[in-house]
LUMKEGU-260076 format. One line per 3 residues: their letters; for each residue x, y, z of C-alpha. Coordinates in pm, 1 decimal, m for minus. Last residue first. Layout:
A) X:Y:Z | ...
***
This chain:
XXX) m2380.6:2000.7:m3481.1 | m2497.2:2227.4:m3764.2 | m2301.5:2262.3:m4086.5
XXX) m2263.2:2618.1:m4204.7 | m2393.8:2712.3:m4551.2 | m2581.5:3016.6:m4439.7
XXX) m2510.9:3157.2:m4092.2 | m2828.9:3143.6:m3881.5 | m2910.5:3433.0:m3647.2
XXX) m3282.1:3427.3:m3582.6 | m3506.0:3704.7:m3716.0 | m3767.8:3456.4:m3833.0
XXX) m3683.0:3503.1:m4198.9 | m3314.8:3437.5:m4133.1 | m3077.5:3703.2:m4003.4
XXX) m2730.9:3762.4:m4138.6 | m2433.6:3726.9:m3901.1 | m2217.0:4009.6:m3766.6
XXX) m1927.7:3818.3:m3613.6 | m1783.4:3794.4:m3261.4 | m1445.9:3632.0:m3232.0
XXX) m1269.2:3320.2:m3111.9 | m979.3:3196.2:m3330.0 | m807.9:3535.2:m3371.2
XXX) m487.3:3447.0:m3559.6 | m622.0:3574.2:m3886.8 | m888.9:3837.7:m3852.1
XXX) m1160.7:3788.1:m4107.0 | m1367.9:4098.5:m4156.4 | m1725.9:4052.0:m4267.4
XXX) m1819.0:4233.8:m4586.7 | m2019.3:4557.6:m4537.4 | m2384.8:4588.8:m4625.8
XXX) m2497.9:4460.3:m4284.9 | m2281.6:4715.3:m4107.3 | m2028.5:4571.4:m3865.6
XXX) m2061.3:4581.0:m3485.9 | m1726.4:4644.9:m3323.6 | m1500.2:4345.9:m3281.9
XXX) m1557.1:4072.1:m3020.5 | m1255.3:3843.3:m3027.6 | m1210.1:3535.5:m2810.8
XXX) m892.7:3332.8:m2815.3 | m813.2:2982.8:m2708.6 | m463.2:2841.2:m2709.3
XXX) m413.8:2485.8:m2593.2 | m60.1:2413.6:m2482.3 | 111.1:2083.0:m2416.8
XXX) 418.4:2053.2:m2198.6 | 712.4:2260.1:m2078.6 | 938.4:2210.1:m2379.3
XXX) 668.2:2312.1:m2621.9 | 374.6:2155.8:m2797.0 | 98.4:2315.7:m2997.4
XXX) m276.2:2283.6:m3012.6 | m496.2:2538.3:m3182.5 | m847.3:2599.2:m3062.4
XXX) m1097.2:2809.0:m3256.9 | m1417.7:2967.5:m3140.0 | m1610.8:3235.6:m3325.1
XXX) m1861.9:3440.8:m3131.8 | m2202.7:3560.9:m3242.0 | m2449.3:3807.1:m3091.2
XXX) m2791.6:3730.6:m3235.3 | m2994.1:3796.3:m2918.6 | m3004.4:3428.4:m2820.3
XXX) m2633.9:3384.4:m2868.8 | m2465.3:3230.6:m3173.1 | m2145.0:3032.0:m3132.9
XXX) m1956.4:2965.4:m3456.9 | m1708.5:2679.0:m3436.5 | m1370.2:2650.6:m3602.7
XXX) m1163.1:2403.6:m3806.8 | m1466.0:2229.2:m3955.7 | m1425.6:2362.5:m4307.5
XXX) m1389.5:2716.1:m4186.7 | m1720.3:2704.4:m4001.0 | m1911.0:2452.5:m3792.1
XXX) m2234.5:2551.3:m3622.1 | m2344.5:2619.4:m3264.8 | m2644.5:2768.1:m3088.5
XXX) m2596.0:2903.5:m2735.6 | m2906.6:2903.5:m2510.9 | m2795.0:2583.5:m2335.3
XXX) m2479.5:2759.5:m2202.9 | m2168.0:2604.0:m2350.3 | m1931.7:2375.1:m2160.1
XXX) m1572.1:2433.1:m2266.8 | m1372.2:2117.0:m2205.4 | m1000.5:2052.9:m2222.2
XXX) m926.8:1683.2:m2255.8 | m610.4:1487.7:m2176.5 | m501.4:1140.9:m2271.6
XXX) m200.2:979.4:m2107.1 | 23.1:819.3:m2370.4 | 328.7:1029.0:m2283.0
XXX) 346.2:864.1:m1937.2 | 525.5:1100.8:m1703.9 | 854.0:1085.4:m1508.7
XXX) 839.7:1359.7:m1249.5 | 701.2:1714.0:m1214.1 | 574.1:1734.6:m1570.3
XXX) 404.6:2059.0:m1667.5 | 67.9:2046.4:m1839.9 | m13.1:2385.2:m1991.2
XXX) m344.2:2547.4:m2075.0 | m337.3:2877.8:m2263.4 | m622.8:3124.9:m2273.2
XXX) m694.3:3447.3:m2456.6 | m1013.7:3649.5:m2418.5 | m1043.7:3946.6:m2654.5
XXX) m1307.1:4215.6:m2698.6 | m1370.4:4300.5:m2333.9 | m1244.8:4657.8:m2368.2
XXX) m958.9:4599.9:m2125.0 | m862.0:4271.2:m2283.1 | m920.9:3948.5:m2091.7
XXX) m614.4:3732.1:m2029.9 | m600.5:3369.9:m1916.8 | m308.2:3143.0:m1824.9
XXX) m393.1:2797.0:m1692.4 | m140.1:2557.3:m1538.9 | m203.4:2189.7:m1469.9
XXX) 74.8:2017.4:m1280.1 | 183.8:1671.3:m1390.6 | 298.0:1353.5:m1216.3
XXX) m11.9:1152.8:m1321.1 | m132.6:1017.2:m984.9 | 29.0:1243.2:m723.3
XXX) 62.6:1551.5:m944.2 | m291.5:1554.6:m1080.2 | m440.7:1787.0:m817.1
XXX) m125.2:2002.1:m827.0 | m288.2:2329.1:m930.2 | m186.7:2623.9:m1144.9
XXX) m273.4:2990.4:m1184.4 | m195.9:3278.5:m1419.3 | m457.9:3553.3:m1436.1
XXX) m438.2:3849.1:m1671.2 | m632.6:4173.9:m1683.4 | m656.1:4427.8:m1962.0
XXX) m445.9:4655.0:m2182.1 | m460.7:4939.4:m1931.2 | m304.8:4722.9:m1664.8
XXX) m399.1:4448.0:m1421.3 | m177.0:4148.7:m1350.6 | m274.6:3860.0:m1126.8
XXX) m68.8:3565.1:m1007.6 | m218.6:3261.5:m838.4 | m53.2:2963.8:m668.6
XXX) m285.4:2665.3:m608.7 | m94.5:2422.5:m387.0 | m308.0:2159.1:m217.8
XXX) m521.9:2026.7:m501.9 | m746.0:1740.2:m393.9 | m802.6:1506.3:m104.2
XXX) m1086.2:1336.1:79.4 | m1364.9:1548.3:m67.7 | m1692.5:1476.4:109.2
XXX) m1945.4:1228.3:m31.7 | m2209.4:1158.4:230.1 | m2086.7:1020.7:561.0
XXX) m2325.0:731.9:626.6 | m2431.0:650.6:271.4 | m2072.8:694.2:154.4
XXX) m1924.3:460.5:413.8 | m1900.1:123.9:233.4 | m1947.1:206.5:m42.2
XXX) m2061.2:541.5:m183.2 | m1706.7:653.3:m256.7 | m1548.6:943.0:m68.1
XXX) m1448.2:1196.1:m329.0 | m1100.5:1237.7:m478.9 | m1030.0:1576.2:m633.0
XXX) m866.7:1654.6:m970.6 | m1126.6:1433.0:m1133.7 | m1010.9:1169.5:m1380.2
XXX) m1122.2:1176.7:m1742.6 | m777.8:1038.5:m1838.3 | m639.1:1382.7:m1758.8
XXX) m889.0:1666.0:m1720.1 | m882.8:2031.7:m1821.8 | m1130.7:2307.3:m1738.6
XXX) m1484.3:2414.1:m1812.6 | m1648.1:2194.6:m1551.2 | m1854.4:1875.3:m1565.4
XXX) m1539.1:1675.8:m1646.0 | m1393.9:1777.3:m1309.5 | m1663.5:1579.8:m1129.3
XXX) m1922.3:1744.0:m904.8 | m2196.4:1735.5:m1169.1 | m2153.4:1359.9:m1211.7
XXX) m2192.9:1296.7:m839.1 | m2503.8:1516.5:m828.1 | m2638.3:1331.7:m1129.7
XXX) m2619.2:1000.7:m946.3 | m2761.5:1142.5:m621.7 | m3082.1:1271.1:m785.8
XXX) m3108.1:1641.8:m848.0 | m3319.6:1852.2:m610.2 | m3026.8:2059.3:m480.3
XXX) m2956.5:2148.2:m845.3 | m2606.3:2116.9:m981.1 | m2375.8:2329.0:m1192.0
XXX) m2268.8:2236.6:m1545.6 | m1991.1:2493.5:m1568.6 | m2032.4:2783.5:m1808.5
XXX) m1900.9:2928.2:m2135.4 | m2144.4:3162.6:m2314.2 | m2365.0:3348.6:m2068.6
XXX) m2531.5:3625.4:m2262.7 | m2659.4:3937.8:m2084.9 | m2346.2:4136.1:m2162.8
XXX) m2079.6:3889.1:m2265.6 | m2030.1:3594.5:m2035.9 | m1747.4:3358.2:m1944.7
XXX) m1722.5:3089.6:m1679.1 | m1401.3:2931.9:m1555.8 | m1253.1:2609.5:m1422.2
XXX) m911.7:2637.0:m1257.3 | m1012.3:2393.3:m977.3 | m1346.3:2232.6:m1052.8
XXX) m1355.1:1919.5:m837.6 | m1678.7:2031.2:m676.4 | m1789.3:2100.3:m319.9
XXX) m2129.9:1981.1:m195.1 | m2015.8:1767.5:99.4 | m1698.4:1974.0:134.9
XXX) m1773.9:2134.6:472.7 | m1610.3:1877.7:705.9 | m1343.0:1795.4:445.9
XXX) m1207.9:2149.8:444.5 | m1267.2:2341.4:123.5 | m1116.3:2242.2:m210.9
XXX) m816.4:2443.6:m330.7 | m874.1:2787.3:m485.4 | m845.9:2952.6:m825.7
XXX) m1198.4:2913.4:m962.3 | m1224.3:3167.1:m1244.3 | m1495.0:3418.6:m1336.2
XXX) m1478.7:3595.6:m1673.1 | m1698.0:3896.5:m1747.8 | m1745.0:4082.3:m2076.1
XXX) m1942.6:4406.7:m2110.3 | m1627.8:4620.3:m2128.4 | m1351.4:4418.7:m1967.7
XXX) m1394.0:4242.5:m1635.8 | m1187.1:3956.4:m1495.8 | m1299.2:3802.9:m1166.6
XXX) m1084.4:3572.0:m953.9 | m1185.5:3311.1:m698.5 | m1027.6:3133.1:m400.6
XXX) m1251.5:3231.7:m108.5 | m958.2:3391.8:76.2 | m819.5:3551.8:m241.4
XXX) m1145.2:3708.7:m364.6 | m1017.1:3945.5:m634.5 | m1213.9:4166.5:m870.2
XXX) m1444.4:4324.4:m614.5 | m1801.8:4408.2:m714.2 | m1880.0:4766.1:m814.7
XXX) m2067.6:4961.1:m553.0 | m2417.0:4909.6:m419.2 | m2315.3:5063.6:m84.7
XXX) m2648.8:5027.7:94.9 | m2707.3:4665.5:1.5 | m3056.9:4580.3:127.2
XXX) m3196.3:4577.5:m228.2 | m2929.2:4315.6:m299.4 | m3121.7:4065.1:m88.9
XXX) m3448.5:4120.3:m276.4 | m3276.2:4090.5:m614.8 | m3106.8:3768.6:m503.3
XXX) m3443.2:3629.8:m388.4 | m3609.4:3707.1:m722.8 | m3316.4:3568.2:m920.2
XXX) m3316.1:3231.2:m746.2 | m3003.1:3122.5:m938.2 | m2986.5:2773.9:m1087.6
XXX) m2708.4:2561.2:m945.8 | m2425.3:2642.8:m707.5 | m2258.7:2344.3:m540.2
XXX) m1891.0:2431.0:m577.8 | m1903.1:2679.5:m867.1 | m2181.4:2758.0:m1111.5
XXX) m2151.6:3135.2:m1153.1 | m2442.6:3343.9:m1029.6 | m2716.9:3463.4:m1262.7
XXX) m2792.2:3835.6:m1296.3 | m2784.7:3845.2:m1678.1 | m2448.7:4024.1:m1678.0
XXX) m2291.1:3756.1:m1464.0 | m2297.8:3760.0:m1085.5 | m2030.0:3599.2:m863.7
XXX) m1874.3:3929.0:m748.2 | m2217.4:4077.4:m673.2 | m2258.0:3819.0:m397.1
XXX) m1902.3:3904.8:m296.1 | m1999.0:4269.4:m245.4 | m2291.9:4173.5:m16.8
XXX) m2098.7:3913.9:183.8 | m1846.7:4148.3:344.2 | m2084.8:4417.4:469.8
XXX) m2327.2:4149.8:588.9 | m2052.6:3971.7:782.8 | m1918.5:4293.1:935.9
XXX) m2255.3:4402.9:1070.1 | m2331.3:4057.9:1210.9 | m1987.5:4022.1:1369.0
XXX) m2029.7:4358.2:1542.5 | m2346.8:4246.1:1717.4 | m2618.9:4514.0:1680.3
XXX) m2719.7:4676.4:2006.5 | m3083.8:4619.1:2082.8 | m3375.9:4851.8:2011.6
XXX) m3610.5:4558.7:1956.3 | m3693.0:4668.0:1603.1 | m3323.5:4725.4:1524.9
XXX) m3228.5:4379.6:1649.9 | m3514.7:4235.6:1445.1 | m3377.6:4407.8:1134.8
XXX) m3050.5:4219.6:1175.0 | m3252.4:3902.3:1217.5 | m3433.3:3975.8:889.3
XXX) m3094.6:4024.9:711.8 | m2941.4:3703.0:846.6 | m3200.4:3463.6:705.7
XXX) m3183.2:3558.9:336.4 | m2816.0:3651.6:385.7 | m2727.4:3295.2:481.8
XXX) m2915.4:3130.9:195.4 | m2780.0:3366.5:m69.4 | m2420.2:3350.8:53.8
XXX) m2435.6:2971.4:75.8 | m2531.8:2957.0:m292.3 | m2186.6:3090.3:m381.3
XXX) m2031.7:2768.3:m239.8 | m1672.9:2805.9:m119.1 | m1766.2:2589.4:185.2
XXX) m1582.5:2836.8:414.0 | m1818.9:3111.1:298.3 | m1701.5:3415.6:107.6
XXX) m1701.5:3772.8:233.3 | m1336.3:3862.2:166.5 | m1241.9:3808.2:532.1
XXX) m1411.3:3466.3:536.1 | m1753.0:3402.9:688.1 | m1755.3:3068.2:870.6
XXX) m1564.0:3128.4:1192.6 | m1660.7:3489.1:1261.7 | m2022.6:3415.0:1170.7
XXX) m2026.0:3100.8:1385.9 | m1885.2:3281.0:1690.7 | m2120.8:3577.1:1650.9
XXX) m2416.8:3339.8:1635.7 | m2294.6:3165.1:1949.6 | m2263.3:3496.2:2133.9
XXX) m2611.6:3601.1:2021.0 | m2760.1:3269.3:2133.0 | m2596.2:3291.6:2473.9
XXX) m2731.1:3642.0:2532.8 | m3081.8:3536.0:2432.0 | m3063.9:3221.0:2644.4
XXX) m2968.0:3434.4:2946.9 | m3307.1:3603.5:2954.8 | m3555.9:3430.9:2723.5
XXX) m3876.7:3552.1:2888.9 | m4046.2:3673.5:2571.2 | m4006.4:3521.5:2226.5
XXX) m3894.1:3696.0:1904.9 | m3534.4:3777.6:1995.6 | m3472.6:3430.7:2138.6
XXX) m3637.0:3274.7:1833.4 | m3418.8:3469.8:1589.5 | m3104.6:3377.5:1781.8
XXX) m3199.2:3009.6:1778.2 | m3282.1:3019.5:1405.2 | m2957.7:3200.1:1317.5
XXX) m2748.8:2953.5:1517.8 | m2922.5:2665.2:1340.1 | m2857.6:2836.7:1006.0
XXX) m2488.1:2856.7:1096.6 | m2483.3:2485.5:1177.0 | m2652.5:2392.1:849.6
XXX) m2430.6:2628.2:646.9 | m2105.4:2473.6:763.3 | m2069.2:2186.7:1006.9
XXX) m2334.4:1920.8:1026.9 | m2531.8:1951.7:1350.6 | m2372.5:1783.6:1654.6
XXX) m2284.5:2116.2:1820.4 | m2641.9:2234.2:1761.0 | m2800.6:1942.9:1944.6
XXX) m2900.8:2110.3:2273.2 | m2995.4:2447.2:2117.0 | m3189.0:2278.0:1838.9
XXX) m3389.9:2075.5:2087.7 | m3458.3:2386.2:2298.3 | m3573.1:2576.0:1989.4
XXX) m3806.8:2290.7:1902.3 | m3953.8:2293.7:2252.5 | m4002.5:2670.6:2235.6
XXX) m4199.0:2636.5:1911.4 | m4411.9:2358.8:2054.0 | m4495.8:2568.7:2360.1
XXX) m4567.8:2878.7:2149.5 | m4810.5:2689.9:1925.4 | m4984.5:2510.3:2214.9
XXX) m5022.3:2840.2:2399.3 | m5172.3:3015.4:2096.3 | m5394.2:2715.6:2019.5
XXX) m5536.7:2721.6:2370.6 | m5587.5:3099.3:2359.5 | m5803.8:3089.9:2046.3
XXX) m5694.6:3170.0:1691.6 | m5835.5:3470.4:1504.3 | m5483.3:3570.5:1395.2
XXX) m5232.9:3313.8:1519.0 | m5123.8:3174.7:1183.1 | m5089.0:3508.6:1000.2
XXX) m4912.3:3677.5:1290.2 | m4686.0:3367.7:1329.8 | m4565.9:3377.7:970.0
XXX) m4202.3:3472.1:1030.3 | m4177.7:3278.0:1355.4 | m4332.1:2959.9:1217.4
XXX) m4111.9:2974.8:907.5 | m3789.7:3033.9:1102.9 | m3867.3:2750.8:1343.4
XXX) m3962.7:2518.8:1057.2 | m3641.0:2593.6:865.9 | m3425.7:2509.9:1165.2
XXX) m3622.6:2196.8:1253.8 | m3572.1:2073.2:897.5 | m3196.8:2143.0:907.7
XXX) m3171.2:1961.2:1246.0 | m3366.8:1651.1:1146.2 | m3679.8:1643.0:1359.8
XXX) m3934.7:1616.6:1077.6 | m3736.3:1336.9:917.2 | m3748.8:1076.0:1195.2
XXX) m4057.1:1228.0:1356.4 | m4089.4:1305.6:1726.4 | m4307.9:1467.0:1991.8
XXX) m4474.5:1727.7:1771.9 | m4509.7:1490.1:1479.2 | m4874.2:1375.6:1480.0
XXX) m5048.7:1628.1:1706.2 | m4813.6:1923.4:1669.5 | m4807.1:1866.8:1292.1
XXX) m5184.0:1844.4:1275.7 | m5221.8:2168.1:1474.1 | m4987.3:2341.9:1229.3
XXX) m5195.8:2205.1:942.4 | m5518.3:2332.4:1099.4 | m5371.2:2680.5:1156.6
XXX) m5253.7:2703.2:796.7 | m5595.0:2592.9:667.9 | m5770.3:2847.3:887.2
XXX) m5548.2:3123.4:750.3 | m5595.0:3007.4:389.9 | m5973.6:3001.4:437.8
XXX) m5973.9:3350.8:589.3 | m5785.0:3486.4:292.2 | m5446.7:3651.1:239.1
XXX) m5337.3:3424.6:m49.7 | m4981.2:3541.3:19.9 | m5006.6:3390.4:368.8
XXX) m5085.3:3051.0:222.5 | m4783.1:3076.1:m6.7 | m4560.0:3188.7:279.9
XXX) m4671.6:2885.7:480.0 | m4513.8:2672.2:206.9 | m4181.0:2696.2:390.3
XXX) m4331.0:2467.3:653.0 | m4009.0:2262.7:695.5 | m4210.8:1947.4:764.8
XXX) m4353.7:1943.9:411.7 | m4019.1:2024.0:249.7 | m3848.9:1745.2:439.4
XXX) m4132.4:1504.0:363.9 | m4104.5:1567.0:m9.3 | m3727.3:1516.4:9.6
XXX) m3789.0:1182.4:184.0 | m4038.2:1057.6:m75.2 | m4357.3:923.8:80.0
XXX) m4362.4:599.3:279.0 | m4615.6:715.9:538.9 | m4893.5:972.9:542.8
XXX) m5032.2:1102.5:871.6 | m4851.7:1438.6:841.8 | m5031.2:1505.7:513.4
XXX) m5361.0:1510.1:707.0 | m5625.4:1300.7:539.8 | m5890.8:1419.8:293.5
XXX) m5752.3:1231.6:m4.1 | m5392.2:1335.6:74.6 | m5280.8:1392.9:m282.0
XXX) m4902.3:1377.8:m317.2 | m4713.4:1541.1:m603.8 | m4335.8:1498.4:m612.8
XXX) m4099.9:1749.9:m778.0 | m3947.7:1863.1:m450.6 | m4292.1:1947.2:m309.1
XXX) m4633.7:1939.6:m473.6 | m4898.4:1895.6:m204.4 | m5254.7:1845.7:m322.8
XXX) m5501.7:1833.3:m33.7 | m5749.7:2079.5:m182.9 | m5643.5:2354.9:59.0
XXX) m5283.2:2293.5:m44.9 | m5379.5:2322.2:m411.8 | m5569.8:2647.0:m351.1
XXX) m5276.9:2797.3:m157.5 | m5031.6:2717.7:m436.5 | m5165.5:3007.0:m644.9
XXX) m5041.7:3251.6:m379.4 | m4679.0:3201.3:m479.8 | m4437.4:3344.2:m223.5
XXX) m4088.9:3488.9:m271.6 | m3834.9:3453.0:7.9 | m3759.0:3750.8:229.1
XXX) m3955.1:3626.5:532.8 | m3963.5:3907.0:789.7 | m3898.7:3848.0:1156.6
XXX) m4212.5:3828.4:1376.1 | m4199.5:4020.2:1702.3 | m4284.0:3975.6:2071.3
XXX) m4429.0:3627.6:2104.8 | m4590.3:3547.9:2436.5 | m4559.4:3396.3:2784.5
XXX) m4268.1:3173.0:2691.2 | m4320.1:2809.0:2798.6 | m4059.4:2668.0:3035.6
XXX) m4248.6:2354.1:3141.5 | m4132.7:2084.3:2903.3 | m4158.8:1736.2:3048.7
XXX) m3863.0:1514.7:2954.8 | m3946.1:1197.6:2765.0 | m3853.3:1333.4:2421.9
XXX) m3516.1:1454.6:2548.8 | m3438.3:1117.9:2704.1 | m3537.8:941.4:2382.5
XXX) m3279.9:1130.8:2175.4 | m3187.2:1496.9:2162.5 | m2885.5:1539.2:2387.6
XXX) m2777.4:1178.2:2434.2 | m2867.6:1069.3:2082.2 | m2691.4:1377.5:1946.8
XXX) m2382.8:1291.7:2146.4 | m2380.5:938.3:2007.3 | m2434.8:1062.4:1652.2
XXX) m2145.4:1305.5:1696.0 | m1913.9:1028.5:1818.3 | m2016.8:794.1:1537.8
XXX) m1952.2:1065.5:1279.3 | m1614.7:1154.4:1430.7 | m1507.0:790.2:1424.8
XXX) m1617.9:749.9:1063.0 | m1437.6:1068.8:958.3 | m1120.8:952.6:1133.4
XXX) m1154.8:617.8:956.4 | m1176.9:793.1:620.9 | m871.6:1010.2:691.2
XXX) m666.2:703.6:785.2 | m775.7:533.9:466.5 | m661.1:832.1:265.2
XXX) m326.5:847.4:442.8 | m261.7:479.8:369.1 | m362.7:518.5:7.2
XXX) m130.4:817.2:m38.0 | 159.0:638.7:136.5 | 144.9:340.2:m96.7
X) 0.0:0.0:0.0
***
């Protein structure tokens, strides 16, 4: 057994031991003993209701009233029964049901029937799942339910009697107590920070909290200081984490103001750091780059969050602690992943995408990474995390990171990254001519004895993007190893062959066209792939198109077909 295999097995066994230890502590703190304990410390009343920033859809209220629950892509019709009585439904469906995020849809309907329906469903949950439910009492589900109940408590409690009010507050306090006792055993990263946010929000919203409120604020400050990096990124390196954290953190910040309490310094600093980095990851169309777990962008929620940004300045160009670089020229934007994988404990959604990039021009995203949806099935999530799903280079279709395999411990521990690139040096140059990034990673050094280096330059006016990929040998290498450099195109891009098959024309939805050409050459250091993007000024329709030799990737003025769609005549379609 080589040293790498031995170290990897040692890391796996440490993860197993830590998992068993945390499960044991969670059983002690929130297991049968917790469920058997009488709960007497019931707050006398609710003081405030934090705002819910997420968008509601009032049309769902009619379906919920009719017993049709469509969650996580699964439709369940209850046939007159309570949804909390149903068994053997999809786990993701149950998580969304028990999270009560759909309360915002009932509240948006703003009707007496919707209010009564919400109150009846809350009563059903207290009756059937209030003591325990295997999925309903998972820490992330409890967190979301607490935040939903607090945010929509005025809607739920209006016209309700005193018995329901006390039952509601008692159940809410019991859930907060459970979360407080099991928080240290909650998965590290976003889940643990969300738990801290939920506890702090509850302590601000409920009366008679005393020392619990002070403890919750201190714990929230600790998690914010630990998880939010100096440049505003999250330790998981996932852009989606910024959206989810800010969506819950901003209402709590407002709750401090409403209560006339002093704002924790960590909260102010975290918001001020995260807002610019959220803009950092945005393309011209408002979507966030697909790095390390990011999928489709909730544009409505992002717009709501950014409305709270007082500075609203230009996004930063360099996020060294998070491990990303941004090149901007004219209307063109290039985002590059230049960081090693996050720590194993927060790498459950991280990708093997080191040195991958995304490129957009104006409102057109052109080169992207595949990204992943949180509702994707496990197989596709594994595929989306691989290096091949990113716009970067691979060797023998091997990922630059090694994930924990599904057997024998994958089902228990998930699929964290066991090892990946360690050294990712980055150099940046900015001048009047443009911006240049040179970075490399050693993710392939142990297995293939090569270092992948990527050199990219975006011109100052955004008309040219040059890139060179180099594989540098660090030891004896096998010359027969196959490499591939992928450029994943956005689904809206239409492609056709030009120049006798030596180049590709990329046509955007609005008719903007780019020409792509890749020329391979060898040198003493390794193999190079040169990619160039040129976007010349718009040409008149009556003027012949200019051919610029040595510019393999350029924007062209293409004729329009009868439907107004850009379609170059005589070009073979893929």
